C-alpha positions as a Python dict, from the first residue, in 0.01 Angstrom:
ca = {
    (1, 'M'): (0, 0, 0),
    (2, 'Q'): (-197, 364, -6),
    (3, 'N'): (13, 368, -310),
    (4, 'I'): (-103, 57, -476),
    (5, 'E'): (-474, 139, -404),
    (6, 'K'): (-459, 480, -554),
    (7, 'K'): (-283, 354, -861),
    (8, 'I'): (-485, 91, -920),
    (9, 'K'): (-809, 313, -902),
    (10, 'H'): (-607, 547, -1138),
    (11, 'I'): (-594, 291, -1332),
    (12, 'I'): (-967, 218, -1300),
    (13, 'S'): (-1069, 532, -1345),
    (14, 'K'): (-888, 565, -1728),
    (15, 'K'): (-974, 235, -1832),
    (16, 'L'): (-1347, 269, -1731),
    (17, 'D'): (-1362, 652, -1768),
    (18, 'I'): (-1453, 705, -1439),
    (19, 'K'): (-1414, 933, -1178),
    (20, 'T'): (-1214, 849, -930),
    (21, 'N'): (-1409, 945, -626),
    (22, 'N'): (-1639, 740, -761),
    (23, 'I'): (-1420, 366, -708),
    (24, 'T'): (-1434, 180, -340),
    (25, 'N'): (-1315, -120, -225),
    (26, 'K'): (-1659, -245, -228),
    (27, 'S'): (-1684, -159, -611),
    (28, 'L'): (-1792, -507, -867),
    (29, 'F'): (-1629, -431, -1176),
    (30, 'L'): (-1876, -577, -1368),
    (31, 'E'): (-2240, -471, -1154),
    (32, 'D'): (-2063, -204, -1050),
    (33, 'L'): (-1846, -16, -1246),
    (34, 'G'): (-2016, -149, -1583),
    (35, 'A'): (-1676, -342, -1685),
    (36, 'D'): (-1783, -656, -1981),
    (37, 'S'): (-1485, -911, -2081),
    (38, 'L'): (-1290, -692, -2253),
    (39, 'D'): (-1255, -438, -1993),
    (40, 'I'): (-1126, -713, -1760),
    (41, 'V'): (-853, -884, -1978),
    (42, 'E'): (-724, -570, -2069),
    (43, 'L'): (-742, -381, -1675),
    (44, 'I'): (-517, -734, -1590),
    (45, 'M'): (-279, -690, -1826),
    (46, 'T'): (-287, -323, -1716),
    (47, 'L'): (-208, -443, -1398),
    (48, 'E'): (70, -708, -1534),
    (49, 'E'): (222, -470, -1651),
    (50, 'D'): (253, -115, -1440),
    (51, 'F'): (377, -374, -1113),
    (52, 'N'): (504, -553, -1335),
    (53, 'I'): (367, -887, -1225),
    (54, 'E'): (205, -1229, -1400),
    (55, 'I'): (-195, -1302, -1332),
    (56, 'S'): (-249, -1633, -1440),
    (57, 'D'): (-616, -1737, -1619),
    (58, 'D'): (-778, -1820, -1261),
    (59, 'E'): (-629, -1561, -1081),
    (60, 'A'): (-776, -1317, -1277),
    (61, 'E'): (-1137, -1507, -1292),
    (62, 'K'): (-1114, -1415, -865),
    (63, 'I'): (-1044, -1031, -955),
    (64, 'K'): (-1432, -911, -889),
    (65, 'T'): (-1342, -611, -694),
    (66, 'V'): (-1146, -300, -687),
    (67, 'Q'): (-991, -460, -289),
    (68, 'N'): (-971, -818, -457),
    (69, 'A'): (-711, -664, -681),
    (70, 'I'): (-548, -440, -456),
    (71, 'D'): (-518, -766, -229),
    (72, 'F'): (-370, -937, -523),
    (73, 'V'): (-115, -687, -645),
    (74, 'N'): (31, -700, -270),
    (75, 'T'): (88, -1030, -251),
    (76, 'K'): (248, -1044, -538),
    (77, 'L'): (534, -745, -484),
    (78, 'K'): (523, -927, -92),
    (79, 'D'): (653, -1214, -279),
}
């Protein structure tokens, strides 16, 4: 769990050019981290690649915060 959280925050940091210590689990991608719709698509694609999972469009729409992403990846990896 801790490794997944660190890896996701690292991905977000690289994609959005934000320091990892500025990313909290409650951070909203659009409002707090300044991501736009293209950034979100790229983040989802990177999560799919890095964790070898599939994320449907419906599922992606529900990922609004960093914690949502962490929880989602954890759930997918348990399946």
